[in-house]
Every structure is written in structure tokens, then in C-alpha cells.
C-alpha positions in Angstrom: -58.8 -68.7 -15.7 -59.3 -67.3 -12.1 -58.0 -69.4 -9.1 -59.1 -69.2 -5.7 -56.9 -69.8 -2.8 -58.0 -71.4 0.6 -59.2 -68.7 3.0 -56.6 -67.8 5.8 -57.7 -69.1 9.2 -58.7 -66.0 11.3 -57.7 -65.6 15.0 -60.4 -67.0 17.0 -58.9 -66.6 20.5 -56.6 -63.8 21.4 -54.8 -63.9 24.5 -52.9 -60.4 25.2 -50.1 -60.0 27.8 -52.1 -62.1 30.3 -50.5 -62.5 33.9 -51.3 -64.8 36.6 -50.1 -65.8 40.1 -50.6 -68.2 42.8 -50.4 -66.0 46.0 -46.9 -64.3 45.7 -45.7 -66.7 42.9 -45.9 -65.3 39.5 -46.8 -68.1 37.3 -47.7 -66.4 33.8 -45.5 -63.4 32.7 -47.3 -61.3 30.1 -48.3 -64.3 27.8 -49.7 -63.3 24.5 -51.0 -66.0 22.0 -53.5 -66.3 19.2 -55.5 -69.5 18.3 -56.9 -69.8 14.8 -60.4 -71.0 14.1 -60.8 -74.7 13.5 -57.2 -75.5 14.7 -56.1 -78.0 17.4 -53.5 -75.9 19.4 -51.3 -77.6 21.8 -49.8 -76.2 24.9 -46.5 -78.2 25.7 -43.8 -78.0 28.3 -42.3 -79.4 31.4 -44.1 -79.4 34.8 -44.3 -76.2 36.3 -44.1 -74.1 33.2 -47.4 -72.5 33.2 -49.3 -74.5 30.5 -52.1 -75.7 32.9 -52.3 -72.3 34.4 -52.8 -70.8 31.1 -55.6 -73.3 30.1 -57.4 -72.6 33.5 -57.0 -68.9 32.8 -58.8 -69.3 29.6 -61.5 -71.4 31.0 -62.2 -68.7 34.0 -61.0 -71.3 36.7 -57.9 -69.4 37.3 -58.2 -65.5 38.0 -55.7 -63.4 35.9 -53.9 -60.3 37.3 -53.4 -58.5 34.0 -54.1 -58.6 30.2 -57.1 -59.7 28.2 -58.8 -62.6 26.5 -61.1 -62.4 23.5 -62.9 -65.2 21.9 -64.5 -64.6 18.5 -64.2 -61.0 19.0 -65.8 -60.9 22.4 -64.0 -60.2 25.6 -64.2 -63.3 27.9 -61.7 -62.7 30.8 -64.3 -60.6 32.7 -66.9 -63.3 32.2 -67.8 -66.2 34.6 -66.6 -69.7 33.5 -70.2 -70.8 32.6 -70.7 -67.7 30.5 -67.6 -68.3 28.2 -69.1 -70.8 25.8 -66.2 -73.5 26.6 -66.3 -76.9 27.5 -63.3 -78.7 29.3 -62.0 -82.3 29.6 -60.0 -83.2 32.5 -57.5 -86.0 33.1 -59.6 -87.8 35.6 -62.9 -87.9 33.6 -65.1 -86.4 36.3 -68.1 -88.3 35.3 -71.3 -88.5 37.3 -71.0 -92.2 38.7 -74.7 -92.5 39.5 -75.6 -91.8 36.0 -75.5 -94.0 32.8 -73.5 -92.9 29.8 -76.6 -91.5 28.2 -77.4 -89.6 31.4 -73.8 -88.2 31.6 -74.2 -86.8 27.9 -77.6 -85.4 28.6 -76.9 -83.6 31.8 -75.0 -80.7 30.1 -77.9 -80.2 27.7 -80.6 -79.8 30.1 -80.0 -76.1 30.8 -79.8 -75.0 27.2 -83.6 -74.8 26.5 -83.7 -77.7 24.4 -86.8 -80.0 24.2 -86.5 -83.6 25.1 -86.6 -85.0 21.7 -83.7 -82.4 20.7 -81.6 -83.7 23.8 -82.2 -87.3 22.8 -81.4 -86.7 19.2 -78.1 -85.1 20.0 -77.1 -87.7 22.6 -77.8 -90.6 20.2 -75.8 -89.0 17.4 -72.9 -88.5 19.7 -73.0 -92.0 21.2 -72.7 -93.2 17.6 -69.9 -90.9 16.9 -67.7 -92.1 19.8 -68.9 -95.7 19.1 -70.6 -96.0 22.6 -74.2 -96.7 21.7 -73.8 -100.4 22.8 -72.8 -99.0 26.3 -75.3 -96.2 26.5 -77.0 -97.6 29.6 -74.0 -98.5 31.4 -72.5 -96.6 34.5 -68.9 -95.4 34.6 -67.7 -97.9 37.0 -68.7 -100.6 34.4 -66.5 -99.1 31.7 -62.7 -99.3 30.7 -60.5 -96.4 31.2 -60.8 -95.9 27.3 -64.6 -95.8 27.4 -64.8 -93.5 30.2 -62.4 -91.0 28.5 -64.6 -91.3 25.4 -67.7 -90.6 27.6 -65.9 -87.4 28.9 -64.9 -86.2 25.5 -68.4 -87.0 24.1 -70.1 -85.1 27.1 -67.9 -81.9 26.2 -68.5 -82.2 22.4 -72.4 -82.8 22.7 -72.9 -79.2 24.0 -71.3 -77.8 20.8 -68.8 -75.5 22.6 -67.2 -72.6 20.9 -63.8 -73.6 22.3 -63.0 -77.2 23.7 -60.2 -77.2 26.4 -58.4 -80.4 27.1 -56.3 -80.8 30.2 -54.1 -83.9 29.6 -57.1 -86.1 28.9 -55.3 -89.2 27.9 -52.3 -89.3 30.1 -53.8 -91.8 32.5 -54.3 -94.4 29.8 -51.9 -97.3 28.8 -49.9 -96.6 25.6 -52.0 -98.6 23.0 -55.4 -97.1 24.1 -53.7 -93.5 24.3 -52.5 -93.9 20.7 -55.8 -95.1 19.5 -57.7 -92.2 21.4 -55.2 -89.6 20.1 -56.4 -90.5 16.5 -60.0 -90.4 17.7 -59.7 -87.2 19.4 -58.1 -85.6 16.3 -60.9 -87.1 13.8 -63.7 -85.8 16.2 -62.0 -82.4 16.4 -61.8 -82.1 12.6 -65.1 -83.6 11.8 -66.8 -81.0 14.2 -64.8 -78.2 12.9 -63.8 -77.4 16.5 -61.3 -74.9 17.9 -59.4 -76.9 20.6 -56.4 -76.2 23.0 -54.8 -79.2 24.4 -52.3 -79.3 27.3 -49.8 -82.1 27.4 -46.1 -82.8 28.5 -45.9 -85.5 25.9 -43.8 -84.3 22.8 -45.1 -87.2 20.6 -48.7 -86.4 21.6 -48.1 -82.9 20.6 -46.6 -83.8 17.3 -49.4 -86.1 16.5 -52.4 -83.9 17.4 -51.3 -80.2 17.0 -51.8 -78.1 14.0 -49.6 -75.8 15.9 -47.6 -76.1 19.3 -46.9 -73.5 21.9 -43.9 -74.5 24.0 -43.7 -72.8 27.3 -40.8 -72.3 29.6 -41.2 -70.7 33.2 -44.4 -68.9 32.5 -43.1 -67.5 29.2 -43.7 -68.7 25.5 -40.6 -70.2 24.1 -41.9 -70.9 20.5 -45.2 -71.2 18.6 -45.0 -73.1 15.4 -46.2 -75.9 13.4 -45.0 -79.3 14.5 -42.6 -79.5 11.5 -41.2 -76.1 12.0 -40.5 -76.4 15.7 -38.8 -79.8 15.0 -36.6 -78.5 12.2 -36.1 -74.9 13.3 -36.3 -74.6 17.0 -36.0 -71.1 18.3 -33.3 -71.8 20.8 -31.4 -74.5 22.7 -34.4 -74.9 25.2 -36.7 -75.8 22.5 -34.1 -78.1 20.7 -33.4 -79.9 24.0 -37.2 -80.2 25.1 -37.6 -82.4 22.2 -34.7 -84.7 23.2 -33.5 -86.1 20.1 -31.4 -83.4 18.3 -27.7 -83.1 18.6 -26.8 -79.6 19.9 -23.1 -79.1 19.1 -20.9 -76.0 18.8 -21.6 -73.9 15.8 -17.9 -73.4 14.9 -17.7 -77.2 14.3 -19.4 -76.4 11.0 -18.6 -72.7 10.5 -15.3 -71.6 11.8 -15.5 -68.6 14.1 -19.5 -68.8 14.2 -20.9 -68.3 17.7 -23.8 -70.2 19.2 -25.0 -73.7 18.4 -25.9 -76.0 15.7 -28.9 -78.3 15.8 -28.6 -81.5 13.8 -31.1 -84.3 14.0 -29.8 -87.9 14.4 -31.1 -88.8 10.9 -29.2 -86.1 9.3 -25.9 -87.4 10.2 -24.4 -90.2 7.9 -21.1 -92.1 7.9 -18.6 -90.3 5.7 -16.3 -93.0 4.0 -15.3 -90.2 1.5 -12.9 -87.9 3.5 -14.1 -84.8 1.4 -17.4 -85.1 3.1 -16.2 -85.6 6.7 -17.2 -83.0 9.2 -15.8 -84.7 12.3 -14.9 -88.0 13.7 -16.2 -89.5 16.9 -15.8 -92.5 19.2 -18.6 -95.1 19.3 -19.9 -95.6 22.9 -22.7 -97.9 22.3 -25.4 -98.8 19.9 -29.2 -99.5 20.3 -32.1 -100.7 18.2 -35.1 -98.3 17.6 -37.3 -100.6 15.5 -36.1 -100.3 12.0 -33.5 -97.8 12.8 -30.3 -98.4 14.6 -28.9 -95.6 16.8 -25.1 -95.1 17.4 -24.2 -93.1 20.5 -20.9 -91.4 20.1 -18.6 -88.8 21.8 -16.4 -86.2 20.1 -14.5 -83.4 21.9 -16.6 -83.9 25.0 -19.9 -83.6 23.2 -22.3 -86.5 22.9 -23.6 -87.3 19.5 -26.6 -89.4 18.4 -26.7 -90.9 14.9 -29.7 -92.9 13.5 -29.5 -95.0 10.3 -31.1 -97.9 8.5 -28.8 -100.9 8.7 -29.6 -102.2 5.2 -28.6 -98.7 3.7 -25.5 -98.4 5.8 -23.7 -101.7 5.9 -20.9 -100.8 8.3 -19.4 -102.6 11.3 -20.2 -100.0 14.0 -19.0 -101.4 17.2 -18.4 -99.7 20.7 -14.8 -98.5 21.0 -14.3 -97.8 17.3 -14.0 -94.5 15.7 -16.3 -93.3 12.8 -16.3 -90.3 10.5 -19.5 -88.3 10.0 -20.8 -86.2 7.3 -23.8 -83.8 7.3 -25.7 -81.9 4.8 -25.4 -78.1 5.1 -29.3 -77.7 4.7 -29.8 -80.1 7.7 -27.9 -77.7 10.2 -30.0 -75.2 12.0 -28.2 -72.5 14.0 -29.4 -71.0 17.3 -28.2 -68.7 20.0 -25.5 -67.3 17.7 
């Protein structure tokens, strides 16, 4: 019996050795990146790392000083922003305050040669998709923050762009609305089969939305991987530290004589009552509750260590000032910079 595998996603956007500067300050240093068709690709990193500059360079709003960009096999870095087939959603909505929700959605379609019935059909379909039909005649000032951001997303999606660019579109919303819209954004992107690039500084948002994540550092790419890979196998200490939870310990704690560092996530450590499983002992500094998990903050040989466990599965009396022995599985240790 013949079996057919799923087709491999093809590169849709190719960025090749792109450089960009603000005046005399170089911001992008020969960045090369590919984005597959139909994926949500997240640009992540601290403030000033170049992620927004890269997004603006793709859109044409930021001139580049070197390199090339192609979209679907067509070079775009020499085209004006409105000729690239892109749509962009900003953090601060940028809606037309004097237009209704329906008017905001229709505005971008008027220059596309569509008839009035075609425009109306697309707008009504998009209003239904983002659950704003009941608010179609309201103006932006009468909407909540979450509703305004849904209008901004709908206005970008209704023009059926080849590539959707999202510049921290949810960062101004409160936590509950933000989580709900993250799921909604992912659903809309998948349902439309859109290729999208999202800029964020929020690691949780990147993990939740990204098919792949590119972590940037000072105008360079530190790592591009799936969320699972970048979490389990960070390329270096910068990547491991950016995600904030992993313990970064001397590698020779685990392999005598080995240089570099070992990355161990807090959930991979376990109390080791059996001395044969002990890797090291540490002094308990304090404990904290993380929902169902309990975190123990420790110190050993000058290194801070975090250990997470389910109290029901580890019925130990762990209190500040006590000493505890830890074990760790060898397959849960990832070595970097060695």
C-alpha cells in the first residue's frame, strides 16, 4: 500500500543578509531568515534587539542598507510598501475614528477594483468571523479595547493579504482579554491559511502563538526553532536566560571536566532521597506557590537553583534554611557554550 506524507512547507518569505541603520547606528547586522507558507512566525527579543526594525523593513516602512527580501519568489525590497501585498496591524489600532466598524473594514477594499456587492459581502463575512456583526455600525470610541483590536485585525484580514505583519498588537490589552484574543488570532490565521509574522517581547505569547520563534539579540538572530525546541534545547546562555525559568549551571557539576554550562528546567529536578541518585545538595532560601506547582528557590556553591514540583507527588517538608539533595535525569540536561 502506498502512503503519502504531508507536503513540506515551502519558504514563502526569504530574507537574505539584510542590514538596516538609524543614522549612524547599525540596527540589523546581516539578518537572514526564512518564513514558511502558512506559518505564524514570531520575532521575539528584548527592547532594542531589532525585531520591530526587521518587521518594518519587511513592510517597506524602514529602508534597508543591504541584502534582499523575496516574497513568493518575487523580490519586494525594491517595491513601495503598498506594492508588496502586505497588511500590518499595529499596537495602537490606528482605526479611523469618524468611521463605523463596517466603514473601517470597507476602506481598504475600495481601491481593489471590487464592486459594491463584493465589498459588502467580504465585510459582512469578516464581521461574522470576528463576532462584531452586532457592533458593525458603532464607531471606535464606543468599543472596548478588545473590540477595537478585533476591528484592526479584521481590517487587515479582509483585504486578503499575502503576508500579515503584527507589531505587538495585543500588548496594550489587559491579561484576560489578551489571552482570549491570542487564541482568536491563532484561529483566524489558521482558518485563513495566512502567513503571518508577529513581533512580541512576551515569551508566553510567543510560545502560545508561534509555529516557529526567532529570538533576536542586538540585531542578530540568536536562534530560530519551534517553541518546543527553543525551550528544550536553547542555542546558548542568552536564549536560555531570555526564557527566564531554566537553571543555568556549571557543566562540570554533571560531567567532571566538561566546560560550558548545563541548562536544566525547574521541573526536571527532583528531590533525591536515594543517595545514589544525588547530583548535588542545596540550601533552601524560600518557597512560593505557582498554581498547582510549588517552587523551591535554593543556592548551591554560589549558584541559584529553582526547583518545581507537585506537592501531592513529593510529600516532603521543605522549609527555608534546610538542606535538600537533588537528582536529575541525564536526558533532561542540555549543554551549551562548551
